[in-house]
N, C-alpha and C positions, 0 to 999 in steps of 0.2 A: 239383713243382710239383701233383698232384692239390692237397693240402694247403693252397696258396694259389689255385686256385681257387674251394673250399669257402668259404675267408674271405671272398673278393671277392663272391661266390653271396647269403653271411648278411651280409655288410656291406649289399649292397643292400639286400636283402632290409629290412633296420632303417633305414637311409634312406629306402624309399620307403614303408615305415608310418610314420615319423615323416612325413613331408612331408603322405599323406590325411589325417597325426591334425590338424596341424598345421592345412590346410586344413579340414580339417573341427569346427572350435572355431568356435562359433555362441554367441551370449550366449543365456540364459533370459529371457524378454519380460516384467518386472513392470509392470502396467499394466492400467490399466480407465478403459473408456469409459461419461462422465456428461453426456446432455444435450448430446451432439456433440463432446465435447473428448476427447483422450484426455487422462490424468492422468499420465504413467508415470516408474519410476523408470532414467538413462539411464545407457548402462555410458563412452559418452566423457566423461561429465559426471564420475565415477564415477575414471574414468583422469587426468583434467586434476586432480581437487581431490587425486589421488593423490601424482601425480608434484608439484604443487606445494607441497604436504605438504614433501616429502621433499629442497627446498630451501629450505622454511622459512617460505613463504607466508602471511602478518600476517594478511590477511584472513578464515581464514576461523571458522566460526561459535560464538558465546559461549557454547551450549548446552555442557550438561556430559552429553553422550551417549558411553556406551562404546564405539560402533560410532568414533569421533576417534582415540579410542588402540590400540583394534583394530587399525585400517587403519596405523598411524606403526605400529605392534607386527610384523606379518604382513610391512613389506615395507620393513620398515628395512634390511636386508641389501644392497637396491639403491639404496639410496640415493646413488651411484657409478657409475651407468647413465648412461648418455650423455642421453639423455631430459630426464634434471635438469635438467643448467647449460646443455642446447641447449634450456630451456621459459624457461630464467630468462633467460640471452641474449638470444631475444625483448621479453623484459622493456625490458632495459638498453639496447635498441637503437630503444624506443621503441611497445610497444606499450603505448596503453592499456586500461583497464580493460575491457569491453567485446571485443578485437580475439580471445584467447583464448578467448574462448565463440565468439564466431563461425567462428573456426578448428577447429572441434572440432563446430560441426554442420555444416560443407563437409564434413568426415567421414564415409564409410563405417560400416555394421556388421565390415566387418577393415582398418577405418581408411588405408583409401585416401584419396587427396585429389579430389574432388571440382572440379572447375572451376570453381565459382560464387567465386569468392572476391574479395574487392573492391578494385581498384586503392591504394586506400590503408594496405588492413589487408594486402596483399602487403609491399608502399613500407617501411607498420613494420614489416614480422616479417624484412626485410632482404632480399624479393626471393624472388620466386619457388622455384626452385634449395634455397633454404632450409629454406624450409617444405617443401616435398618430401621433404626430409631431415626433419626435426622430427616427420610421419605416420610414416615410417617407423620412429622412433625408438620414438614412442608405439606401436604394433603389434610393433617389440622389445620392449618394456617387458613387454606383456602375455602376449606367449608364454611370453619365461620367467621372471619373476616368478609366473608360475601364479596369473595376473590373471583367465582365464576360472575358476578355479576355486572363486575366492574372490567372485566377481560370484555364480557358478551356481549355487553348492553351500554355500562357511562363510556365507555371508549372508541366505540366501532366504529365514529365518522371518523376517527383522526387515526388507527389503524389501516383503514377501506383507505382513507385519500396516502398513506403513505406507502402500503403497496403498488396502488394505484399510476405513482408518481416514478416508481422504482422500477417499474413494469414498463413504462415509458421508457425510464433510462439505460435502460439495459437493453435496449430492443436489436442494436446489431454485436451485443457479446457475444459469440459463438464457440466458450471456451468447451464445452463438450466434444464438439464435433474438431478441435483443435486436437483437445486431451485422447481421444478415441484412437485419431489416427496415428497423434504420433507413439502410446504407449503398443496400439495394436490388442489393446485390453477394452469390456466395458465394465465399468460398476456397475449392481442395480439402479440406483436412482442417484441426482445430486442435488444437491439442499445447502440451501445459505439460508441461512437465520440471520435478521434484519435485529441486531442488540439496539436498543433502542435508548435507552440510559445508560451504557456502557461507556467508558474513556479508561478501561483499563486492558481493552489490547483487540486480539482478531484472534482465535482460535481455530483450531482444525482436528479431523481424527474421521477413521471409519467409525458407523456402530452397523453391528453384525442383528443383520437381519434372517429369518425361516434361509439362515446357513449365509447369504448376499453380502456384502458389503454395503449399507448406501454412504454416502460421503456425504461430510455435512464441514461446512463456515463457518462458523459464526462471527459476522461482521462488525465492526462499529463505527459513527462515522463524528465525525469535529465541527461537522457544515447542517448549517441548517440556514430555511428562510423564514423567516417569522417565527410560528410556533411548529413549523413541520420540520421534523430530518429529513439529509436531504442524502438517499444513496446512491452516486454514479462509481459506474465503470475508471474511475480515478488509476493512474498507474500506481498507488501503490492497496487500490480493493484489486483492480485486475492482475499481479502481482500474488496478492496475498491467497485471492481463489484458485486459480491457476496452482499455486506453490504448493496451499493444504490439499488440494486434489493431488495432488501428480506425487503425494507422500503416500494412498495408497495401492500405487503403481509400482512405487517404488523399494520400499519398504520391504513387502515381504519378500521379495527376489534378494535382495540385496543381503540381508539378517541369514541365508543361508548362507554363506559365504564367510560368516564370523571369523571360520580358524583362519580362513586364508588373511580377512583385514587382518589381524592380531600379529600379522607377522610383519606388516609396515604402522604398527603402533607407534612410532618413534617420530611421523611424522604427526602426532598432536603436540610435540614437546614444543616446537617451534611457533604454533600457532594457540597454544594454551591458553597464553592470559588471555584473551581479545574471543575466544570460542566460551570461554565459562561466562566471561560481559555479560554474553549474550543467550548464559542459558547453558552449555550445550558441555557437559562433563563429562563426557565418555569419545574414548574414537570412534566406537562404533554408530554412534550419533549425531558424531560430527561428516564420518563419511554418506550419512543418508542425506545428511541438509546441505553439501558440498554437491551432491549428485541433484538433487533436486532443485538445486540455484540453478545447474549447470542448462540443463532440462527443461526449465521455462524459458532460462536467457535465450535458449535456441526458437524454444516456441513462439516466444513474442517477436523472437528479429522472420520468422516466420509471417507471424504477422502485422506486423507494424514495418518490415526490413529491418538491415543489417545496422543500418546506424540507427535508427531513434533503439532496438533493440541493445544496441551497444552503450548508449549515452545515461538510457532510463533504466537496464538493464542490469548489462555487466558489470559497466565500471560499480552499481552502486553494492553491486555482489562481493566483485573484487577488493573493493575500498573497504571493508568491511571482513576484511583478512582472510573472507575464501581461498586463496590462493591457490587452491589444489585445482581450482576449475578451470583452468588452462588446459593442460590435461588429459580432464573429462572429457571436456568440450571438443578438444578435436577427434577422441576416444566416438564421441556423439555423432564428428561432422564424416566418421567411417559409418558409420552405423546407418544415416541417414540413406546414403548413397549407397547401402547393399540391401535394402530392404526388401529384396525378394528369397535373399541368401540370411536372413533374418529379421521377420514377416513382425516380432513382437520385443520389444523393451525386453522381456527376461530372457527369450533366446542369446538374446544378446550381455546379457550381465558378464560370464566368463569374459569375455571381451576386455569388456569396458573396466575390470578391474585388473588389470595390466595397466593403466592408466598410472597408478599407483609404485609399480618397480621401477623408471625408471630415477625418481624424482632423489636427486641427491644433494648436499650441503651448498654445493655452486648455485645452482636451482635453486634451492631456499634461498640463497643470500637474493637472486636478484629479483625474486618474486614479491620479496622483504620490498626493495627497492619500489618497484614494484605503485604498491602499495602507497609508501610516502609520495608519490608523482600525483598516484587519482587525488593525494588531498593537499592539494597545494591548492592556490596559497594558502597558506598557513597566516592570513588572520582573521582577524576579530569580528570585521564586517567588509562589505565587496558594497562597494560607492553607487548609489546613482547616477542615471546621466546628466544632472543638477550640478554634481559636486566634481568642479574644477575650476581652478582659479580665474577669473576672470582679468589678466592682466600678462604680461609678455614671458611670463615664463608657459605658457598656454600656446601648443600649437597644434595647426587644425591642418591636417596631413590632404591633400590635396591626389583622387585617386587620375592618375594622365595615362590609360591604357586601357580607355572603353573602347568598343568595336565600331561604336556609330562616333563619326568627329562632331554631326550635329545636340547631339545627347552631351558629347564631353564637353563641348561649352554653352550646355546648358547649366551643366553642373557648376561649371568654373562659378559661373555669376551666380547660381544659386547660393557655394561657399563663402565670395566675397558678399553679397548681400549679409546670409547669414553672419558671417565673422564681425560684418560693422556693428547690425544687433545686438552684438553680448558684447564684446571687448574690441576694439577698433585697435588697443595696444598688444593683441592676440600674432602672429604671425604666420600668415601662410606657406607653408613648405608642398614638395612634392615627393609622392609618395619616395619614389628615387633617391630623392634627398634621407627622409626621415630614416632608409637602410641605412645611408656610411653615418648618422647625426653621433651623435655622446645625447640620450636624451632621461637620463635618468631624475634626472630634477624637475622632468616637465610631466604637466598633465595631455592628452593627445584626445585631439575630434577627429577623428577619420571619419572620410566623405569617398565614397564610392561601390563599387559591385565586387564579390569578392576574385573576381578575373580582373575585375577594373582596376584594383589594385590593389599594387605588388607587396604594401606596410602590411594590408587588410590581410590578404591569401598569406601572408607565413604566420599572423599571428591568431587569424580567425578560430581556429580548433580549438584554441586556448577555451574557449565559452559555450557551455552548455547549448544555446541556443544554436541549427543546425538550416543553414539556406541553402538547397534543395535547386535543380534546373525547376522542377513542377511543384514542389512542397515547402514548405516554411516547417519543423521538427522543432514544438518546445517541449511540455508535456502531454504535446495532442499530434496528433498530426496533420496537420490544413494543408488537405492540397488545394492548388492555383499556383502562378504564375510571373505573380504579379504582385506579389506584396510589399508595402513599403516597411520595413525592420529599425528601431533603435536599441539600442543594446549596450551593455554600461562592464566593464570590468575593473580590475584592476590592470594595472599600466604594465608592459614585460618586464620591464628592468626596472619598477620600484616599487613594492606593493605599496610604498602610502601613497603614490599618484592613480594619478585616475586615467580609463583609456574608456574612453562613449567611440560607438560607432553606430553611422549616419547609413545605411545602404538600403538595398532591392535585390527583386533581383536582377528587372530594367532598370538601366541607365537613367532614362525619363523621370521613373518612380521618385528619385531623387527632388527631393521640389515639397515644399511647403509644408516644410515641418511644421512651421512657425503658424501657422496655423491651428495646429495640435496642441489644447491646457494642458491635456496630459500625457504625450507622448516623453514626459522623462521622471514622470516619479514612481517608475516600474522601474525593473532592474532589468527589464525587455518588456519590449512594446510592440504587435504586427497590428497593420495599418493594409486597407486598401481604399488612394485614397483620402486617407489622413482619417479613416471610418477605423475605431479601436474594433480589434478582430479577435485580438485575445491577448495577454500582462500580467502580468504576475514578479516574483521576487525569489529570489534563492532563499534554502536554506543551510543552515550546516549538521549533517545529520551524517555520525558516525565521523567527525571530525574530513569533510568532503560538502565540498558548496554544490548544491543538487536543486533542481526544484521545491518551491516548495509544497506540500503536503500537511 
């Protein structure tokens, strides 16, 4: 009896120890606050990705980072844990791509379910009881698989390095200031979760905490240097963060006018196919998307300048057939000029929604045609600067209106030298001659500044790269006034022929291109004294040629 008592006592102490240990488990924080935004690696996202990989989720990052293989190896023996099948079955029951992310955001640090799940997510997930069970299974998986140890200790150096790099990369990104100034409101806090293993998309939503909205954007990256995923404020990432945060400032105020918006729901039909292909199946949701995208375009234009905002934000959205943003932008411009009368976006919404009232069939037809213009050229590929014939069918077009006579003479000498290096059979013509000639069957190599070459001045706006007096705009803003630029596009006369442009902000910098071995290996190349400053290619997205991302 005495031995039995000792055994029971020892067992009780052990159980109490394990109970306290289980309840004491907490996650180390990997986060950095930069300009009002907290960037973090979230254990909920990493646990979700771990369990999802174990059932074979095919949407994981394509980056060849060792963290992916390390995670698969560490948790391989838990492939048959019931959390794996339960998560897989949630997809089979109808969960969309964003449902699991929003589900994970509604779990607390102990993987207990918060009461803020949407009715749609609950329904698609099989009911609240089933989702409570899934939350319990995630918690059980984390405890039994030693996920806490993996997250807190084993991957600690990796996580810390990713956060530190992200902190540096986003040091000049001031989205919070832009958002709060534009909308005239503040959120409780702003959070960007670095989704290390994701290749399945980016997401955003508010989460209610103590009666206030905390804004979340969950972002992925397919960029990596060595074994480190790299998060940086590229145009798509900036767009995503401002876009997702903007929904929390826009949606609640727009949704109050659903009855008014339903009176113009016929506007959905002309863009229905394009909207559904992007996941927007209702008119109300489509309205919110239009307004957010228009607002982001205005915010971007304020921060980067109108030319950059037009090329990298507006055209992207309009080309995806968000055709009503023109009318919305006109209203927003009025809002921006009358902030004393309308101190907040909320106060302006009744005026903003009148943007839809004047849109008729003729307007829609014109806007649809504009989409098709933005989607030109309709080609399978854009030629590189080396993609031209080395024979008499190629014309070298010399600008003859440069402001400085000495620079003009040097330009002409360089073009003759460069043509002779490439093909003495190719003919040099002037810009004025080129404007009068039929050039349908010719590759065109153009030299001169945008102001000094009349042919170039007429057609240069077709290219995504913009050359201004004090900056060059690619998918970055390159400040300075002495850049050299090489870029290529299809000929304005024949999409099967190439137009290659050798240009600069100053005539005297249009030289020495032959010293660079990389100048013609990309769709655009920006340099100073032939030292590469920026380079890149175009990609086709939503049938538009844009800067690759």
